[in-house]
N, C-alpha and C positions, 0 to 999 in steps of 0.2 A: 395342831393342837397346842392349845396353852398349856404351860405346866402349871402343876398345883400349885397350892400356897406353901404346902412343905418345901417343894423343889425351889421354889421363888426365892425362901428364907436362907438357901446356901448360895445363890446368885454372887454375893461379895467374897466370899471363900474361894469358889469356882474362880471367878476372875482373877483375883490375886494371884491363885497358881497357874493361871494360862498368859496373865499380861504382866505379872511382875508388881512393881511398885507403881500406884499411881501418878500422874503428874499434877491429877486435881482430884480433890476430896470433899464430899460435902456430906449430910444426914441422909440423902437420898440418892447422890449421884457419886460415880466415879469416873473420872476420865485417863485414860491411858494413851501412850505416844506424845510426841515432844509437841504435837500442835493438839492433842486431847481427840483424837478422830476417832477414837473407841469410845464411846459412851455406854454406861452401865447404870441402868435405873434399878436401886437397890428395892424399892418399894413393890414395882411390877414384876422384878426378876427378869428382865430382858436386858439385852444388848445390843448396839447397832455400830458397825464399822464405815463411816461415812466416805472413807477412802474406798475400800471395795465393793460398797454399796450390798451389805449383807448383814444379815443381823438374826436374831431369834431368841431362845430361850435357854436354859441350862443346860439342856441335852444336845440342842445345836451347837453351842460354843464348844463343848466336848467334841461331838462329832467333826466341827469342820477345824476344829484348832490342836487337837491333841492325834498326834500319831499314836495310831494302833485302834484308835476307837472309831467303828465305823457304823454302829448302830446303838439303838436304845438301850440293849441289853449289855454292851461293854461299857455304855455310859455309865449306867448304874454299878455297874462292877469297880469303874474306876472310881466311883464317889465312894462305895462302901471301904475300898480300900485305902482310902485316903481319910476314912475316919468321918464322912461327911454325910452317909445314909444307911440305915440299916433297916431294912423291909422285907416283905416277901417279894416273891416275883411280881413283875407288873400284872394286875389283877385282869379279869375277863372283860371288865368295862373299860379297857383301855387307860385306866388311872393306875400309877405306882401308890403301894403303900396300903396299908391294910384296909378292907371294907368296914363300914359303920358295924361294930361290934365284934368284928374279928382281933383277936389278940395278934400284937405284932411281934414278929420273929426275927431273927438276923439269919440272913441267908447269904451263902459265898457262890457266886459259879463256879463250877468246877473247870479247872484248866482244859484246854485242848491239845489234844497231843501228848505225848511221852515226855519226861523230864530227861533233858538232855544236858544241862549245865547248871550250876548254881554258883553265883558269884558273890562273895562275900564283902560288905563294905565295913570297915573298920575306923576306928578314930585314931588320934596320935599315937596311942600307945597299944594299937593293935588289938583293942576291944573290939568286938563285934557290935555294930548298932544295927544293922538290918543286911538280908540278902535281897538279891535279884534272881528268880526262877525263870530258866528259858525253856518252853516246850515246843515240840515239833511235832505236827500232823506228818507221820511218815508218807500216809495215802497221797496227801494234797501239797506238803512242803510248808503249811502255813506255821506260822511263828507265833507263840502267845507268850508274853512275858508277865510275872506276878510278882510281888513284893511280899515281905514278911520281915515282924521283927519278934525279938525273944519275949515271950512273956513273964520272964525271970523265974520261972518254974519248971523248966525244961521243955517247955511247948512254944507254939506260934500264935502269934496274934496276924492276922492277914491283910494288915494296912499299916502305914507309916505316921500315923497320927502322932504329933509331937516329937517324932525323932528327926535328928540333924542331918542335914543332907550336906553331903561332903564328897569330894572326889574319890573315885575307884583307886583302890591301893595307895589309899594316903600315906599309910605309916613310911612306904618305900618313897613317894614324893616328897615327905618331908627331910629324908635323909640328904637330897638335892642341895649342893650348894649355889652360891649367887652365880648367876650365869650359866649355868648347867642346863643343857637341851632337854627338853620334856616335849615328846609327841603327844598332841590330842586328837586321836581318832574319835569317830561316833558312837562306838559301842563296846563293851566289856571283853568280847572275844578278841576285837581288834587291840585291845589292850594287851591283853595276855599275848597274843601272837607278836607284837611289837617288842614286849619285854624278851621272848624267846631269839627275836631275829635282828632287831634295829635298835632296841635300846628302851630306856624309862619311858613309859607313857601313863595316860591316866585319861578319864571321860568323866561325863556327870550321869547321874541315874538316869532313868526312865527313856533315853534317847533323844533322838534330834528335835528341837525346836523348845526343850526345857531349860538351858542353860539361864535366859533370862530371869526366868522366875525365882532360878535359885540363885542368882549371880552375888547378893550379898553373902550368902554363905561358902560359895566357892572361889571367888576371884583372890582373897587375901590368901591363899595355900599358894600362888604363882607369883608373887612377888619379886622381883628381880631374876626371874627365870626365862632362859630363851625358849619361847614358845612357838612351834611349828603345827599348826592345826592342820589335819588331814581329811581332806573333804570327799565323800562318796559321790558317786558319778549319777546324781539325780539333783532335781530341784529342791528337793528337801535336805540333802546332804549340804549342797552349797549355803542354803540359807543359813544353817545350821551353822556352817564355818564363819559366815560373817558376822552372825551373833557372837558368837565367842570370841573373835577378833576383835568386835566393837567392845566386848565387856572386859578383855585381858589388856587392851592398847594402855589405858592409863597407869597399869600396876606392874605390868612385865616390864623387864628389861627391854625384851624384842619380841616382836608378834610378826609370824610368817605364814602364811598359807598355801598349802599346796593343794592342787586340784587335781585330782589321779588320773583324768584324762590327759594332762599335761604330761606327768610323768610316763606314763602308759598310753599312747594312742590307739592301741587297740581294746582298751577297756571297755568291756560291756557296759550295758546300762544298768545303773543302781551298783555297779563294782565297788569292793572298799580294798582297803590296804590287805584285809587278810586274803582278798582275791588274790593281789598282785603278790603274796608272798606265797602261795599255793601254787602260784604259777611260774615258782624258781627262779624269778629275775635277780637281775645283779645288783645284790645289796650294795658294793661299792658304788654302782651309778646313782644309786637312791642317795647316800650320802653327799656324793658330788652335788645331784640335783639340788636337794636343800639347802646348800650352801650357796648357790646361785640364786636362791629367790630372796627377792627385794622385800624389805620393810614392809607390813600393812599400813596402809593407811585408810582411815575410813573416808568415803565419797564426798566431796565437797557439798556442801548446800546448795540446792538448785538455785537459778536465778529468781526470784519472785515474780510472778506471772503479771505482765500488764496489760491493759486495754489496748486495743488498737485504735489509734487516732484516724477517723474515717476521713478516706480524700477521696473529693467528688470526682467520679470518672466521666468520659464523655460518651453522653447516653449511646453514640453510634457506634461506640467500642464493646458496649455489654454483649457477650453472647447470649444469642436468643436460647429458649429454651429448645431443648432438642428432643422434640417429639417423633416418634417412631411410628406411631401406627394408630388410626381411627380416633385421633384427638383424647387418645388416653394412655397409652403406652408412652413412657418418657424417661430419657436417661438420669442416674443420679436420683431415682426415686423409688418408693413401693406404691404400687397401684393395687387396687381389689375390685374384686367382681364377687357380688353377694348375691344369691339366690336360696330357697329352698332345695333339698335334694330333690332330684328327679327334672328339673328344669332346663337343661341341657348345658350347665356350666362347661362340663368336660368336653363336649362336643362343640361348643362355641369356641373354646380356647385351642382347640386342635384345628380348626378352621382358620383361627388367626394366625397360628402357629405357620400355618402351609401357605398362607398369604403372604407373611413377614419375608418366610424363607423366599419366594417367589419376589420380593423388593430387595434381596441382597443381604438380609439380616442374617445373623446366626443366633439361633432359638434352641434355648434348654428346656424341655419339657420333663418334669419330677414327678410321677404318679405316686403317690402314697397310699392309693386303694387298689385299683387295676393291675394285674401283672402285664408285662411287656405284650403278650401275645395278644392281649384285649385290644391294646393301644395299637398294635399292629392292625388289627381289623377296622378300626376305627380311621385309622389314617387311609387304609386302601380304600375304604369307602369315601371318603373326601377326595381322593385322588381320580377316583372311577366318576364322582358325580360331578366333577368339576374339570374334567379331560385333563389332569396333572399328571407330568411324568417326575416325581419328586428329585430323581438324579439330575434332571436338565435344569433344575431352578439355581439360579446365582448364591442363593445362600446356604445355610448348612443347617441341618435339623438334628438335634441331639434328645435321644430320649433312656429315660433310667426309669425303673422301679426300686421298689426297697429292696431287691435282692442286688442289684448291681450298683445302688448307693444309696448309702445308707446316710438320712441326715436326720438328727434330733436337734433342735434351736435350744431349746430349754426344758428342764425340769422343776415342777414346783411341788415343795415339801407340804407335807398336811400343817407345817407352822405358818405356810405361806411365802416361806422363802424362795426366790426363783436361783436355781443354778444353771448357767449358760453352760453348754457343752462346746467350751475353746478348741478342744482338736477336732471335732466336727466340723465348727463353722470356719476354722481356719483352713480347713481340706477343700471345704464348698469355696471359699473367697478364692483359693489358689486355681481352683479348677477354673472358675469364671475368669479368670485373668489367662492361663493358659490356653485354654481354646477360645478366647477373644469373643465371648458371648455377649450379644447385645441385650436378650430378653430372658430370664429365668421366669418357668410357671411353676408355682408349687400348689398342685392338685391332689387333694385338697389339703387346706392350711392345717386343719388340726392334725393330720398324719404327720405332722414335722415339728409337732412339740408336745409336751406333756404339762401343759397349764390349763386353767379353767377357763374356758370360754367365754363364760359369762363375768370372768373377773378382769374390770375395766383397766384396773392398774396393771395386771401381768400381762394382757393382750398387747396394750402400748408398750411397755417395755420389748417384748418379743417383736412386734412391727417395726420400731424404733432401730432395734439391731439390725434388723433384715436392711432397714434404709440406710444405716450406715455402710453397708457391705456395698449398697447399689451405688452410694457415694464414691467409694473408694475406687470400683471396679468400673465404672462411668457405663454400668449398665442400668435396665429396670427389671426390678422383681416383682411381679403378679403373684399374688393369693389371691386362689379361690376359697371363699369363705362362706359358711353358714348363715342362716337368720335366726333370731329369735322364735319361739310359737308366737304367731299372730294373736291378736287379742279379737274377742267375739265380736263379729262385723266388720272387721277390718276388710277392706277392698285392696286395692295394689300396695305394695311394700316398697319402702325407699331403704336408700342405704344406710338411714337410721337404725333400720329394723337387724341391721348386722347384730351378731352377738359381740358384745363388748362394745356396743355400737359407737358410742361417743369416741373412744378411745381409738378404733379403726379409724374413723373418718379423720380424727384429729392428726393421725400418724402418717396417712397416707398422700399422695399428691392428688390422685386422683382416684374418686370412686364411682362405681355403676352399679346398678340393680337389673335383675331380669324378672320380667314377669310374664306370665301366662296372658293371651288375650282373655280380655273378660266378655260375659257375656253380652254387655251393651256395645262393645268395640266390635263385636262378631254381628251384632244386628246391622253397626254402620257399615261392614264390608260384606254383606250377605251375599250380593250378587257377585263379588269375586270370589266368594268362597264356594257358592254352588257351581260356579264354572270350572273351579279346579276340582271338587268332588263330588259333583251331582247332587241329586235331591233325595238319596234315600237315607244317608247318614243324618243322625240329629246335630243341628248346629250347635249343641252345647259339647259333641263328641270331637266335630272338626274343630272346635276352637283351640283345645289345647294342642295342635299340631304347629302352634305359631306363637312366637314369644316375640316381647318387645324389651329394648336395651337403652335404659337411660341414664346419661350422665349426670350427676352431682347428686345433690341432700333430696331433691323432693321429684317426685314424678308428677310433674305439672304439664307436660307438654301436650298439645293436642295429638290425638294418635296419628294423624297423616304426618306428622312432624318428627315423630319417633323412628328409633332404628329398629325394623323389624326382619325377623327370620323366619322361614319354614322349616320344620323338623321334616327330615324325609327317612323312609327306610331304604336301604340301598343294598342291593344284593351284589355281593362280591365273588370273586371265581372260586372261592372254596365251598360255595353252597350257603353262606350265611346272609341274613338279613341283617343288615348293620345301621346304626343311625349317623345320619351326616345331615348338612343344614346348606340352606342358600339365602341369600338376601332376596327379601320381600318388600314391597312397598304397598302400604295402606292405601285404600283408594281415596285420592285426593278430590276436593271439592270440585276442581273443573275438570277431573277425567271425563271425557267424552263431549267436553263443552270448546267449542272453536270461536274466532273471533266474529265470523257471519252470523253465531247464533245470538251473540251480543248485539250487533247492530239490527237484527232483526226485531229483537225485542225492544230495542231502542224506538226502532222506526214504528213499531205497533201502538206503543203508546203516544208516540207523536199524532197517531191518527185519532186515537180516543183513548178516554180513561178506562182503568179497570180497578176492581175492588181489593182493597186490602184485607178484608176479612177471608178467611181461607173458607169458612163454613157458607160463602156466597159463591152462586153458579157464575157469577161473573168474575172471580177472584183470577187473578194475573198469575196465579200459578198453573191455572189449566193449561193458558196459552204456552206457558215454559216448558210444561212436561209432553205437551203435543210436539212442539220444535225438537226437544230432545228424546224423545220417543221414551217416556218415563211413564209409570202408571200413579197417578196419584189418588185412584178413586176406589181401589181395591182395598181389602182388610189384610193380605197376607204380609208376612215378614218385609218381603222385597217392596210392598206397596208401602209400608211405614217409613223403611228406608229413602224411599222415593221421595217422599212428602217431607220429610227433613232436610234432603238436599235441596230440594226447590226451597225451601223457607231460607236454607242460608245463602241460596245464591241471590234470592230479593233482598237480603240485608247486604250482601257483597256489592251489587249493583247501584242498591239505593246509595251506599257510602261512596261508589263510584262515580256518582253524579248521571247514572244513566237515564234515570227518573227520580221523581221526588213524592212525598205525600202531600194533599191537599185536601183539607174538609170541606166538603161541598154536599149540596141538597142531591139527592137521590129522587127520581120521579116518580119510582114505583111507591116508596115509602113515603114521601115527602119530609124525610129526616135528614139533619145532617149527618153524615157517615166520611168514612176517610177512603180516599181513592189514589192509585199511583196515577199521575200526570208526566207530561214531557216536562223537562227542565225549562223550556221556552214558555210555558203557561204561566200567565201573571197571576199571582197569588190574590185569592179573596181578602181585601183589608178587613173583612167585619171577622173573620175566622181564623183560627191558629191553624197554622200549616201541620203542627205535629200534635196529635191529641193526646188527652189523659190517658196515661198507660194502664188505667184500671177500669178504663170503659170498654165492657162487653169483649166482642170478639172481633171488633173492627182493628185492633193493633196486634200483629201477627210477628 
């Protein structure tokens, strides 16, 4: 959701508090960072970090860049405390600020938990500037920090607007001499504990990540001091330590950084110097340890990236694409199978997984919908149908559901920002490597992400992230994806009908689509379908047991050239009937036609001519039907299919020069009509060999 105009108006002040002094400034834009990678649009009230690939509005900036701000409510509280927002709670329509006609009032969210500590910030003469209040929820252990300033009348104002930012315990800090040691932990509690046990200490207000925003006010107080920064044992703490070291190196006599996990190898995650003090560890060892620390130096600027000069390789040495199965699964790529729900995607994928295991591959099937017990039933049905003992196959099959392996690739905020779940993705990738997985199947794709399926940009980002993992792990990651709602009158589906279609197809190496047999295809295959199902069930019901699989962007292949499967209900040993499938061949034109039949027709036409008109009693098709035992005289579905087959055979044999067309006189009607004649018969010079396509029924 976009920020309101009122929120957009405070984007500039918020950006300055978050990122500090801009590297570039104009009337409409601020840029931050040495390369200007963070861009702030002052008119729209938005920001974008080009290095991190993320951005949003004012509330997004606070939630993503301010420690302790996790939701909209906390973001508004932060704005109020810093004098940037005065409004009612968020209104029911999702907008902040008063509704039309509603009086604007000041509101301050009540703190969570009970007050456990108050940390006064004073100036050089010990006059109170502001206080930081620490609240702790005794039930959950959650902490909540608030700031307030005196109002001059014995009360408090719950924000720090226009108040100087100073280091904690500034009056004591100012009493230090040049070259004296000053410890800089992360928080006020740590400062107080250091004073009690280790020596003089200070910190900035508002916790980790805020020093760069206050550097101009804080840095001068550390001139010529010997600074040791005490980093907490987490990523935020380590980054904060580097930020402080970077800021103070130009002004302090010396800057060193102590990472607590180096002092204390057993330190738990997020441990700080107070935890070390409370553990009653050796203070003398601490002093010896910091004496041995080297002066901190900022990391050198990385070498500028250079384009890679292309060296023409010997084509014979270029590795071939590592296709794994069915001309679809390929290493170092993401692939996709798309179909509507209920068309057999899961059944097909499990069948292919078992087949690939039979070829010695390791396949990992992750079910995002069905529990593992249902997958057990489906695998049992396939093994029974194809007479397979899975344990005897050379490859390995791994199966997980959401309860045994949790995977969420990414989450999309209401603003459109996409957050990748890096911890889960790292575990996912390491599992592929550890178990030497060749093919990963995510079924269905939608169960493994929280982004809008119809958002092409979001889907593209998610699929490309999977493709990067496939490249790094030398595996194939197959996604089972839904299609959009078909439009009125649409026939067969193509891969372009996938939700987020264009982005899916652009991002995967191979895409394919599943379609059910159409009514027209069922008519073409009616004899084979009747042989398999009998004559009682309607043809329209039978055809739903057959699916066709087409590779590529368009479903253009004739049905006899597509990949077909028949869905089956297989009884397994527990009494359930479970769906499986088996490959199925669509009836081909020359099914039931042998070489002797071709020679018979060739010889017959050499004996005499036959009419090309299918309405004629002397039509060549009657002779062909008699030879192949087909029915072209009836009106049933089977007869209609036989007529189509005979006409196709005539076209193929004509192209193969078994016979040819020729215009000749019909003795009965005394008219020029089209005949099929022997290739040896000379053409009549006065007559066209191939008649006008628009002439009556003579041309079929």
